[in-house]
Each structure stands twice: as structure tokens, then as C-alpha cells.
C-alpha positions in Angstrom: 25.6 23.6 6.0 29.3 24.4 5.9 30.2 27.8 4.4 33.6 28.4 2.9 32.7 32.1 2.1 33.3 33.8 -1.2 36.3 35.2 -3.1 37.2 38.9 -2.8 35.6 39.7 -6.1 32.2 38.2 -5.3 29.1 39.9 -3.9 29.4 40.3 -1.0 33.2 40.3 -1.1 34.8 37.5 1.0 38.2 36.3 2.1 38.2 32.8 0.4 41.4 32.3 -1.6 39.9 29.9 -4.1 36.9 30.5 -6.4 35.2 27.2 -5.5 34.6 26.4 -1.8 32.7 24.2 0.6 29.0 24.7 1.4 27.6 24.4 -2.2 24.7 22.1 -2.7 26.4 21.4 -6.1 29.8 22.6 -7.0 31.0 22.1 -10.5 34.6 22.8 -11.6 35.6 23.1 -15.3 39.3 22.5 -14.6 40.3 19.9 -17.1 42.6 20.1 -20.0 42.5 18.1 -23.2 40.7 14.8 -23.8 42.3 11.7 -25.4 40.9 12.8 -28.8 42.6 16.2 -28.5 39.4 18.1 -27.8 39.2 20.6 -25.0 37.2 19.6 -22.0 33.4 19.7 -22.0 31.5 20.2 -18.7 27.7 19.7 -18.8 25.0 19.8 -16.2 21.4 18.7 -16.9 19.1 19.3 -13.9 15.4 18.5 -14.2 12.6 18.1 -11.5 15.1 18.6 -8.7 15.4 20.8 -5.6 18.2 22.5 -3.7 17.1 24.7 -0.8 18.9 26.4 2.1 22.4 25.7 0.8 25.0 26.7 3.3 27.2 28.7 0.8 25.9 28.7 -2.8 23.2 26.6 -4.4 25.0 25.7 -7.7 28.4 27.2 -8.3 30.0 26.5 -11.6 33.6 27.7 -12.0 35.7 27.6 -15.1 39.3 27.9 -13.8 42.1 26.2 -15.7 45.4 27.8 -16.5 46.4 26.9 -20.1 49.9 25.6 -20.7 52.0 27.8 -22.9 54.3 27.2 -25.9 53.9 25.4 -29.2 51.7 22.3 -29.1 50.1 23.2 -25.8 46.9 21.4 -25.0 43.7 23.4 -25.4 41.8 24.5 -22.4 38.1 24.0 -21.5 36.0 24.2 -24.7 32.4 24.1 -23.5 30.4 24.6 -20.3 26.7 23.8 -20.7 23.9 24.1 -18.1 20.4 23.0 -18.8 18.0 23.5 -15.8 14.3 22.9 -16.1 11.3 22.6 -13.7 13.5 22.8 -10.6 14.2 24.9 -7.5 17.5 26.4 -6.3 16.4 28.8 -3.6 17.1 30.2 -0.2 20.9 29.9 -0.4 23.2 31.9 1.9 24.8 33.6 -1.1 24.2 32.8 -4.8 21.5 30.4 -5.8 23.0 30.0 -9.3 26.5 31.4 -10.0 28.6 30.9 -13.1 32.1 32.2 -12.5 34.6 32.3 -15.3 38.2 32.9 -14.2 40.2 31.7 -17.3 39.7 31.5 -21.1 36.7 29.5 -22.3 35.6 28.7 -25.8 31.8 28.2 -25.4 29.2 28.9 -22.7 25.6 27.7 -23.0 23.1 28.3 -20.2 19.4 27.5 -20.5 17.0 27.8 -17.5 13.2 27.6 -17.5 10.3 27.0 -15.1 12.7 27.1 -12.1 12.6 28.9 -8.7 15.7 30.9 -8.3 14.4 33.2 -5.5 15.8 34.4 -2.2 19.5 34.8 -1.5 19.8 35.4 2.2 23.0 37.4 2.1 24.0 38.0 -1.6 22.8 37.7 -5.2 20.1 35.3 -6.4 21.5 34.6 -9.9 24.8 35.8 -11.4 27.0 35.2 -14.5 30.4 36.7 -14.0 33.6 36.9 -16.1 36.7 38.0 -14.3 37.8 40.4 -17.0 41.4 40.6 -16.0 42.1 36.9 -16.6 39.1 35.4 -18.5 37.5 35.5 -21.9 34.6 33.6 -23.6 34.7 33.2 -27.4 30.9 32.5 -27.7 28.3 32.8 -25.0 24.5 32.3 -24.8 22.7 32.8 -21.5 19.0 32.1 -21.9 16.7 32.5 -18.9 13.8 33.2 -21.3 13.2 34.4 -24.8 16.8 33.7 -26.0 18.4 31.7 -28.7 18.4 28.4 -26.7 14.6 28.2 -26.5 14.0 28.9 -22.8 10.3 29.6 -22.1 11.2 31.6 -19.0 8.7 31.1 -16.2 11.5 31.4 -13.6 11.1 33.1 -10.2 13.9 35.6 -9.8 13.4 37.8 -6.7 14.5 38.1 -3.1 18.2 38.7 -3.6 19.7 40.5 -0.6 22.0 42.5 -2.8 20.7 41.9 -6.4 18.2 39.6 -8.0 20.2 39.1 -11.2 23.8 40.3 -11.9 26.1 39.9 -14.9 29.7 40.9 -15.6 31.0 40.5 -19.2 27.9 38.6 -20.5 24.6 39.5 -22.2 21.6 37.7 -20.6 18.2 37.1 -22.0 15.7 37.0 -19.2 12.2 37.5 -20.7 8.9 36.1 -19.4 10.0 35.7 -15.8 8.4 36.6 -12.4 10.4 39.3 -10.5 8.1 39.5 -7.4 5.9 42.2 -9.0 3.8 42.4 -12.2 5.7 45.5 -13.2 9.0 43.5 -13.5 12.2 43.8 -11.6 12.3 46.6 -9.0 14.8 49.4 -9.8 18.4 48.5 -8.9 17.9 44.8 -8.5 19.1 43.8 -12.0 22.7 45.0 -12.8 25.0 44.4 -15.7 28.6 45.7 -16.3 30.7 46.9 -18.0 29.1 49.2 -20.6 28.1 47.5 -23.8 26.5 44.4 -22.2 22.8 44.0 -21.5 20.2 42.0 -19.6 16.8 41.7 -21.3 14.0 41.5 -18.7 11.2 42.5 -21.1 7.7 41.0 -21.0 7.7 40.1 -17.3 5.0 37.7 -16.1 2.0 39.4 -14.4 1.6 36.7 -11.8 3.8 34.1 -10.1 4.1 30.9 -12.1 3.9 27.4 -10.7 7.7 27.3 -10.3 7.5 29.6 -7.3 5.8 26.9 -5.3 3.7 29.4 -3.4 6.7 31.7 -2.7 5.8 34.4 -5.3 5.5 37.9 -4.0 3.2 40.5 -5.4 2.7 44.2 -4.5 
């Protein structure tokens, strides 16, 4: 129930001085360097048949934030962040229900979410994937909320964000076959991507709320 607020670049902007704060139901930090085998750190979350509701700050906040050492022979930074979420509920958070926030260079990002309730952010954005473009980069990224290369079937509930339902900065997102609170798909202005050249695919929306919504699906 504790909220540490959000950083200045988040939505809504806050005053927190670190990107990972108190109040998350689950906070994940990709902050390691190199393993004993010389491989950059791997960070992996597998969440199935689980529920986080009413989280005081964010539901799940995943932050990649490790400053690489410089010079010859410097250890590699984080190599992989992988999220696999299925048949779960992360809903009703104060700010983000699911937020991946990349602050420093990352080699690979893999996100697969299906049959999961991601609805209702009380004061912010329901789902977001953000890359802080001034300091971060990702060599290869696949974010699949439905219809993408990682095989997500969709069936997610993505609606009720106080600011946006789905937002992305610096990443393409596949988000087909989901429920957006209406059979016609996401309402205008509730799905936002930047900068130019990136895209969020919300095609083929579901025409009724799937079981993942647990009775919370809205229709108009």
C-alpha cells in the first residue's frame, strides 16, 4: 500500500529520483553485470495463474538500469530481459499495471502476455513499454500481447487506463486479439506510440470480453 511515486519521465510525471520505487506488487530490477561464465545477466519472469490487484504504486515494474563499465575488457551489461505472463490478473494499480522501463543499453527484450487482465489504472497508464531514448538502447526486442512472433494468443483485457490503456516509447508492440472495453477496439487516443517509425498493432480486436476479464469487461 506504500507508494514511492514515479520518475519525472513517467506518466503521470512524478518526483521520484530512482526508476524503481516502493509500492509495487512485484518490482524487478535488471541491474546485474556479468556472470561467472562471462555472459551478460539474464532476468526472467514467468507468471501463470496468479493475481495482483490494487497495488499501491505499480503492479509489475521491470526496470533495466545498469551502467556499463568502460574501457578495454569491460564486462558486458544485461543481455536478456524475458517476461512470460499467462492466465493471470494485474489490475487496479495506482499507476501502471505492467511497466517495462529501459534506462540503459540492453541486448534482448522478450515479452509474451496472453489471457491476462491488465485493466484499470486508477491514476496512470494500464500497460507501457518505455525506452528512455537519451540513455537506453535495445539490440533486439519482441513484445507480443497477441498475434506476434512469440506466439501469444491475445485474449487480454486492456482498458480503463486513467491516461492511456497502452503506451510505448521506442518499441513496436503486437497487440492483436484483445478486449479494449468495446467491440470496436481501443477508443481513440487510448493507445499511443512514439517516436515516429514505431507502431502498436491492435488489429482484430475481440468482440466480447474474454474470461480473463473476470466479469470486469466493459461494453458499449
